[in-house]
C-alpha positions in Angstrom: 109.9 92.6 125.8 111.7 95.6 125.0 110.5 99.4 125.6 111.5 102.6 123.4 110.4 105.9 124.8 108.2 107.5 121.5 108.5 111.6 121.3 105.1 112.7 119.6 105.2 116.2 118.2 101.7 117.9 116.2 103.4 119.5 112.9 102.0 123.0 111.8 100.3 121.3 108.2 98.4 118.7 110.7 99.2 115.6 111.0 101.8 114.2 113.7 105.7 113.6 113.9 106.8 110.2 115.7 110.3 109.8 116.6 112.1 107.1 118.8 115.5 108.7 120.2 117.0 105.6 121.3 116.7 104.4 117.2 118.3 107.0 115.3 116.9 107.9 112.3 113.3 105.8 113.5 111.1 108.7 112.7 107.2 108.2 111.8 104.3 110.5 110.8 100.4 109.7 110.9 97.5 111.8 110.1 96.3 112.0 113.5 97.4 110.5 117.0 96.7 107.0 116.6 97.4 107.1 113.5 101.1 108.1 114.0 101.1 105.7 117.2 100.5 103.0 114.5 103.2 103.9 112.0 106.1 104.9 115.1 105.1 100.9 116.7 105.9 99.7 112.7 109.5 101.7 112.3 110.1 100.3 115.4 109.1 96.3 114.5 111.5 97.5 111.2 114.7 98.8 112.6 114.5 96.1 115.4 114.2 93.5 112.6 117.2 95.1 110.7 119.1 94.9 113.6 119.1 91.6 114.4 119.3 90.5 110.6 122.8 92.4 110.8 123.1 90.4 114.7 123.2 94.1 116.0 122.4 94.6 119.9 118.3 96.0 120.3 119.0 99.5 122.4 115.3 99.9 125.2 115.0 102.7 127.1 113.7 99.9 129.8 116.0 101.8 132.6 115.0 105.2 130.9 112.5 108.3 132.1 110.5 110.8 130.4 110.5 114.6 131.4 109.6 118.2 130.4 112.1 121.0 131.2 110.9 125.3 130.1 113.6 126.9 130.3 112.9 130.7 130.3 115.1 132.9 128.7 114.9 137.0 129.1 116.9 139.7 127.4 120.5 139.9 128.7 120.1 136.9 131.4 120.4 133.5 132.1 118.7 130.7 131.2 116.8 129.6 133.4 115.9 125.8 133.7 112.3 123.8 135.4 112.0 120.7 135.6 107.7 119.9 135.9 107.3 117.4 138.2 105.5 115.1 136.4 108.3 112.8 135.7 107.4 109.7 133.8 109.4 106.3 135.2 109.6 103.3 132.2 108.1 101.0 134.1 
């Protein structure tokens, strides 16, 4: 079984876009967060099926982790980057 990180973004017009960074072009949308999750799970399945059909390797995020980065900028000064303390390591 492979593990994939998905990023969910609330859209200004409503709904959520979901992307899987380790699968280029694997993007989906749902009107609710749960629908977006179901849709990206289907998109991941279809993506993997295509990779296997074309005998290409299936990547995964088993060894990656996710964290949020906050960048604070001030006029005329260099950007300062702060990583949050809530990194999530893949199981």
